[in-house]
C-alpha positions as CSV (number, residue, x, y, z in Angstrom):
1,X,-1.8,25.5,11.9
2,X,-3.9,28.7,11.2
3,X,-8.0,27.8,11.4
4,X,-8.8,29.4,8.8
5,X,-5.6,27.5,7.2
6,X,-7.4,24.1,7.8
7,X,-11.2,25.2,7.1
8,X,-10.3,26.5,3.1
9,X,-8.3,22.8,3.0
10,X,-10.8,20.8,4.3
11,X,-13.6,23.6,1.9
12,X,-11.9,23.1,-1.1
13,X,-12.1,18.5,0.3
14,X,-15.8,19.0,0.4
15,X,-16.1,20.8,-3.7
16,X,-14.0,18.4,-4.8
17,X,-16.5,15.4,-2.9
18,X,-20.1,17.4,-3.2
19,X,-19.0,18.2,-7.5
20,X,-17.7,14.6,-7.3
21,X,-20.1,12.9,-6.1
22,X,-23.6,14.9,-6.0
23,X,-23.1,15.7,-1.8
24,X,-20.0,16.1,0.5
25,X,-20.0,13.8,2.5
26,X,-18.2,12.9,5.9
27,X,-16.4,10.5,5.1
28,X,-15.5,11.8,1.4
29,X,-13.6,14.7,2.5
30,X,-12.2,13.0,4.9
31,X,-10.3,10.3,2.5
32,X,-9.8,13.6,0.9
33,X,-8.2,15.6,2.9
34,X,-6.3,12.9,4.6
35,X,-5.3,11.2,1.6
36,X,-3.1,14.4,0.0
37,X,-1.7,15.6,3.6
38,X,-1.7,12.8,5.6
39,X,0.7,14.8,8.2
40,X,-3.4,15.9,8.9
41,X,-4.0,12.5,10.8
42,X,-4.2,14.3,14.2
43,X,-5.5,17.6,13.6
44,X,-8.0,16.5,11.9
45,X,-8.7,14.2,14.5
46,X,-8.8,17.2,17.0
47,X,-11.0,19.0,14.9
48,X,-14.3,16.9,13.6
49,X,-16.6,19.9,14.7
50,X,-15.0,22.4,12.1
51,X,-14.7,19.3,9.2
52,X,-18.9,18.9,9.6
53,X,-19.5,23.0,9.8
54,X,-17.4,23.6,6.5
55,X,-18.9,20.3,4.4
56,X,-22.7,21.4,5.8
57,X,-21.7,25.6,4.0
58,X,-20.3,23.9,0.9
59,X,-23.6,21.1,1.1
60,X,-25.2,24.4,1.3
61,X,-23.7,26.5,-1.7
62,X,-24.9,27.0,-4.9
63,X,-23.9,25.1,-8.2
64,X,-22.9,28.2,-10.0
65,X,-20.8,29.1,-6.4
66,X,-18.6,26.1,-6.6
67,X,-15.9,26.1,-9.3
68,X,-14.4,23.6,-11.3
69,X,-12.6,20.9,-9.5
70,X,-9.3,20.4,-8.7
71,X,-9.8,16.6,-7.7
72,X,-7.2,14.4,-10.1
73,X,-4.5,17.1,-9.5
74,X,-1.0,16.2,-7.8
75,X,1.3,18.9,-6.5
76,X,4.8,19.7,-7.3
77,X,6.2,18.0,-4.8
78,X,4.0,15.2,-3.8
79,X,4.5,13.7,-7.2
80,X,8.3,14.4,-7.1
81,X,8.7,12.6,-4.5
82,X,8.1,9.4,-5.6
83,X,9.7,10.8,-8.7
84,X,12.5,12.1,-7.9
85,X,12.9,8.9,-5.7
86,X,13.4,7.1,-8.8
87,X,15.4,9.3,-10.8
88,X,18.2,9.4,-8.6
89,X,18.3,5.8,-7.1
90,X,18.9,5.6,-10.8
91,X,21.9,8.0,-10.5
92,X,23.5,7.7,-7.2
93,X,24.7,3.9,-8.7
94,X,24.8,5.0,-12.3
95,X,27.8,7.2,-10.3
96,X,29.4,4.2,-9.0
97,X,31.4,3.2,-12.6
98,X,32.0,-0.8,-10.2
99,X,28.5,-1.2,-8.5
100,X,26.7,-0.6,-11.9
101,X,28.6,-2.7,-13.7
102,X,27.2,-5.0,-10.7
103,X,23.7,-4.2,-11.4
104,X,21.2,-6.1,-14.1
105,X,17.6,-4.4,-12.6
106,X,17.0,-2.0,-10.8
107,X,12.7,-1.4,-11.5
108,X,9.9,-0.4,-9.5
109,X,7.1,-2.9,-9.5
110,X,3.8,-1.9,-7.3
111,X,1.4,0.5,-7.5
112,X,3.8,3.1,-8.2
113,X,4.8,0.8,-11.4
114,X,0.9,1.3,-12.1
115,X,0.3,4.7,-11.1
116,X,-2.4,3.3,-8.6
117,X,-0.6,4.6,-6.2
118,X,-1.8,6.9,-2.6
119,X,-0.1,9.5,-2.7
120,X,1.5,9.7,0.7
121,X,0.1,6.5,1.6
122,X,1.3,3.6,-0.9
123,X,4.9,2.5,-1.0
124,X,7.4,2.4,-4.4
125,X,8.3,-0.8,-4.0
126,X,12.6,-1.3,-5.9
127,X,14.0,-4.6,-6.4
128,X,17.9,-4.8,-7.8
129,X,19.4,-8.0,-9.1
130,X,22.5,-8.0,-9.0
131,X,24.6,-10.5,-11.8
132,X,26.0,-13.7,-11.3
133,X,30.1,-13.9,-11.9
134,X,30.8,-11.8,-9.5
135,X,33.1,-12.8,-6.2
136,X,31.0,-13.4,-3.1
137,X,32.9,-10.8,-1.7
138,X,31.9,-8.7,-4.3
139,X,28.0,-9.0,-3.8
140,X,28.4,-8.3,-0.1
141,X,30.2,-4.9,-1.0
142,X,27.6,-4.5,-3.4
143,X,24.7,-4.4,-1.4
144,X,26.4,-2.7,1.2
145,X,26.9,0.0,-1.2
146,X,23.2,0.2,-2.5
147,X,22.1,0.4,1.6
148,X,24.3,3.1,2.0
149,X,22.8,4.6,-1.2
150,X,19.6,3.7,0.0
151,X,19.9,5.0,3.5
152,X,21.5,8.8,2.6
153,X,18.3,9.1,0.0
154,X,15.9,8.4,1.9
155,X,14.9,11.3,4.2
156,X,12.5,11.3,7.2
157,X,9.5,12.9,4.4
158,X,10.0,9.6,2.1
159,X,10.9,7.1,4.7
160,X,7.3,5.4,5.3
161,X,6.6,4.7,0.9
162,X,9.7,4.0,0.2
163,X,10.0,0.1,0.4
164,X,13.4,-2.4,-2.0
165,X,14.4,-5.9,-2.1
166,X,17.8,-6.6,-3.5
167,X,18.3,-10.2,-4.9
168,X,20.8,-12.1,-7.1
169,X,21.0,-12.9,-11.3
170,X,20.4,-16.9,-10.0
171,X,17.3,-16.3,-7.1
172,X,14.9,-15.4,-10.4
173,X,13.4,-19.5,-10.2
174,X,13.9,-19.7,-6.2
175,X,11.3,-17.1,-4.8
176,X,9.9,-19.2,-2.5
177,X,12.4,-19.1,-0.6
178,X,12.8,-15.6,0.4
179,X,9.2,-14.9,2.6
180,X,6.7,-12.8,2.7
181,X,8.8,-9.8,1.4
182,X,8.8,-11.4,-2.8
183,X,7.0,-14.2,-3.1
184,X,6.3,-15.7,-7.0
185,X,3.2,-12.8,-6.3
186,X,5.4,-10.1,-5.8
187,X,7.7,-11.5,-9.4
188,X,5.0,-11.2,-11.7
189,X,4.4,-7.2,-10.4
190,X,7.8,-7.3,-11.1
191,X,7.3,-9.0,-14.8
192,X,5.2,-5.8,-15.4
193,X,6.8,-3.0,-14.0
194,X,9.0,0.3,-14.3
195,X,12.7,-0.2,-15.5
196,X,14.8,2.2,-14.7
197,X,18.3,0.3,-15.2
198,X,18.9,-2.1,-17.3
199,X,16.6,-5.1,-18.5
200,X,13.7,-6.6,-16.7
201,X,14.4,-10.0,-16.0
202,X,11.6,-10.4,-15.0
203,X,10.1,-10.7,-18.1
204,X,11.1,-14.1,-18.7
205,X,9.4,-15.8,-15.5
206,X,6.7,-18.4,-15.7
207,X,4.8,-19.4,-12.9
208,X,2.0,-20.9,-12.3
209,X,-2.0,-20.3,-10.2
210,X,-0.6,-23.1,-7.0
211,X,2.4,-20.9,-6.9
212,X,0.0,-18.2,-7.2
213,X,-2.0,-19.6,-3.9
214,X,0.8,-21.0,-2.1
215,X,2.7,-17.2,-2.6
216,X,-1.0,-15.9,-0.8
217,X,-0.6,-17.9,1.9
218,X,2.6,-17.2,3.2
219,X,1.6,-12.9,2.9
220,X,-1.4,-14.6,4.7
221,X,0.1,-16.8,8.1
222,X,3.2,-13.6,7.7
223,X,0.3,-10.7,8.3
224,X,-1.6,-12.7,10.4
225,X,1.3,-13.0,12.7
226,X,1.6,-9.6,12.4
227,X,-2.3,-9.0,13.8
228,X,-1.8,-11.0,17.2
229,X,1.8,-8.8,17.2
230,X,-0.4,-5.5,17.7
231,X,-3.0,-7.2,19.8
232,X,-0.5,-8.6,22.7
233,X,1.6,-5.8,22.4
234,X,-1.6,-3.3,22.5
235,X,-3.2,-5.4,26.1
236,X,0.3,-4.8,27.3
237,X,1.1,-1.4,26.5
238,X,-3.3,-0.3,27.7
239,X,-3.2,1.1,23.4
240,X,-7.0,2.4,23.4
241,X,-9.3,0.6,20.3
242,X,-9.1,3.7,18.1
243,X,-4.9,2.8,18.3
244,X,-5.1,-0.6,18.2
245,X,-7.6,-0.3,15.0
246,X,-5.1,2.2,13.4
247,X,-2.4,-0.2,13.2
248,X,-4.1,-3.4,13.1
249,X,-5.6,-2.5,9.3
250,X,-2.1,-2.9,7.1
251,X,-2.6,-6.4,8.5
252,X,-6.2,-7.0,7.1
253,X,-5.3,-4.3,3.7
254,X,-2.9,-7.1,3.3
255,X,-4.7,-10.3,4.4
256,X,-7.8,-9.5,1.8
257,X,-4.7,-8.8,-0.9
258,X,-3.6,-12.5,-1.0
259,X,-6.7,-14.4,-0.4
260,X,-8.2,-12.4,-3.4
261,X,-4.1,-14.4,-4.9
262,X,-5.3,-17.5,-3.9
263,X,-8.7,-17.3,-5.0
264,X,-8.4,-17.0,-8.4
265,X,-4.7,-16.9,-8.9
266,X,-2.9,-15.2,-11.8
267,X,-5.8,-13.4,-12.8
268,X,-5.8,-11.9,-9.5
269,X,-1.9,-10.0,-10.7
270,X,-3.6,-8.5,-14.4
271,X,-6.2,-7.5,-12.1
272,X,-4.5,-5.1,-10.4
273,X,-5.2,-6.0,-7.0
274,X,-3.2,-4.4,-5.7
275,X,-2.5,-2.9,-1.8
276,X,-3.0,-0.1,-0.2
277,X,-5.5,0.5,-2.9
278,X,-9.8,-1.4,-2.4
279,X,-11.2,-1.5,-6.2
280,X,-14.1,-3.0,-7.1
281,X,-11.5,-5.7,-8.6
282,X,-11.6,-7.1,-4.9
283,X,-15.4,-7.7,-4.4
284,X,-15.3,-8.9,-7.8
285,X,-13.0,-11.8,-6.4
286,X,-15.4,-12.4,-3.3
287,X,-18.2,-12.1,-4.9
288,X,-21.6,-11.2,-3.7
289,X,-22.1,-14.7,-2.5
290,X,-18.9,-15.5,-0.9
291,X,-19.1,-15.8,2.6
292,X,-16.1,-13.3,2.2
293,X,-19.0,-10.3,0.8
294,X,-20.0,-9.2,4.3
295,X,-16.7,-8.3,5.3
296,X,-16.3,-6.5,2.3
297,X,-17.6,-3.0,4.6
298,X,-14.8,-4.1,7.7
299,X,-12.1,-4.3,4.8
300,X,-13.1,-0.4,4.1
301,X,-13.4,0.9,7.3
302,X,-9.1,-1.3,7.2
303,X,-9.1,1.7,4.9
304,X,-10.1,4.2,6.2
305,X,-8.2,3.8,9.5
306,X,-5.3,3.5,7.9
307,X,-6.3,6.9,6.2
308,X,-6.5,7.9,10.1
309,X,-10.8,7.7,9.8
310,X,-13.4,6.5,11.6
311,X,-16.8,5.3,9.8
312,X,-19.2,4.8,12.1
313,X,-19.9,1.4,11.2
314,X,-16.8,0.6,12.3
315,X,-17.7,-0.5,16.4
316,X,-17.2,-4.1,15.8
317,X,-14.3,-4.0,13.8
318,X,-11.5,-5.7,15.5
319,X,-14.8,-8.7,16.2
320,X,-15.2,-8.8,12.9
321,X,-11.4,-9.6,12.5
322,X,-11.5,-11.3,14.4
323,X,-14.4,-13.8,11.5
324,X,-12.8,-13.0,9.0
325,X,-9.1,-13.8,9.8
326,X,-11.1,-17.4,11.2
327,X,-12.6,-18.0,8.2
328,X,-9.4,-16.9,6.1
329,X,-7.0,-20.3,7.6
330,X,-10.4,-22.6,7.4
331,X,-10.6,-21.3,3.9
332,X,-6.6,-21.3,3.1
333,X,-6.6,-24.7,4.7
334,X,-3.4,-22.6,7.0
335,X,-4.7,-25.0,10.3
336,X,-2.8,-28.1,8.0
337,X,0.7,-26.5,8.3
338,X,0.4,-25.5,12.7
């Protein structure tokens, strides 16, 4: 990328940040740039001097020279990768009469279904439910076909946002058997999901606070395992701290999300606590005087790392991870299962 093009992108984000917040800060600009241009993470990391120069220029500009903010506008390409995945998935299934006859539901759930997604970062979560009454061989054939459709549909450009769960109609009443990939929490989000084929078989399910809490414990346990595996691999390969922090950001956000679900049960889903976004609702769940409130800055840092941004207060990030995880284990009584 030419330096002039890079400066233009940074300047536009700085203008958006200043118009929105009164002043463009390094953190706000980096979040805008990398969220809207995820492929630029490496370039931005090595161009901090240019970033700071452009921010300073924008902050010195007269308000009359700022123009109108482009904030909130999504380019056709950015929005299309989400929209077209759903449209093409539906089209491919409908084109196969045998497969289409077996599909009870094709639904999108999670942050994109609620339009709370972060473009280029948030997943688009699909759940397909196959009808009961077909032979085991036909069901296995249908699963294989769906896998092939997904493989052909998902290009390298969208592979990082594509998530698919294939279920059978008889599975709807026993989500606890699927482990962390599809729990009662996922089912509750699917209940309010966007149906693109068939009917919403999740709409009639009844879930208790206790089931949400147990699902949260499953998600937390799995995320902690991921976190530990990342640290072990990093130690073996001698990865620098900045790479480790980037990698562990996702499981930390996952733990936080599940912790909120554990604390308030079904209410967490109605508050739109969806990954990977960080909403004020999380602070509300934790409470200003909660034992977890001191870790809110750590969560902000985890989200920044996930975007490839290093915040000034991030020096003790990994140490805070350990303290946070130990407190979560104690709070959710995970130790009792060990």
